[in-house]
C-alpha positions, 0 to 999 in steps of 0.5 A, spaced: 442 922 080 449 921 076 453 919 081 447 913 083 449 910 076 455 911 077 456 907 084 452 902 081 456 901 075 463 900 079 459 895 083 456 891 078 464 891 075 467 889 082 462 883 081 464 882 074 470 881 076 469 877 083 463 873 083 462 873 074 458 866 076 453 869 081 451 875 076 449 870 071 445 866 075 441 872 077 440 874 070 445 879 070 446 881 061 454 884 062 453 884 054 447 889 056 449 892 062 454 899 058 449 901 054 442 900 059 448 905 064 449 909 058 440 911 057 440 911 064 446 917 064 443 920 058 434 921 062 438 923 067 441 928 063 436 930 057 431 931 064 427 925 062 429 921 069 430 924 076 426 924 083 420 924 085 417 925 093 410 923 095 406 923 100 400 920 103 396 924 109 390 920 112 385 925 113 382 924 121 
């Protein structure tokens, strides 16, 4: 999960350098992003955020 957060942050940073106008056009708040990533990392570390798998089975 932490690796996924790091990858998203890296992609956002790349877009920040290469296409900042596209980010602002989509409503991405570049000033809030670092705090959001830090909160996500803290939630994973604290065990409040993780993966879940839900499976549905249709009965015959």
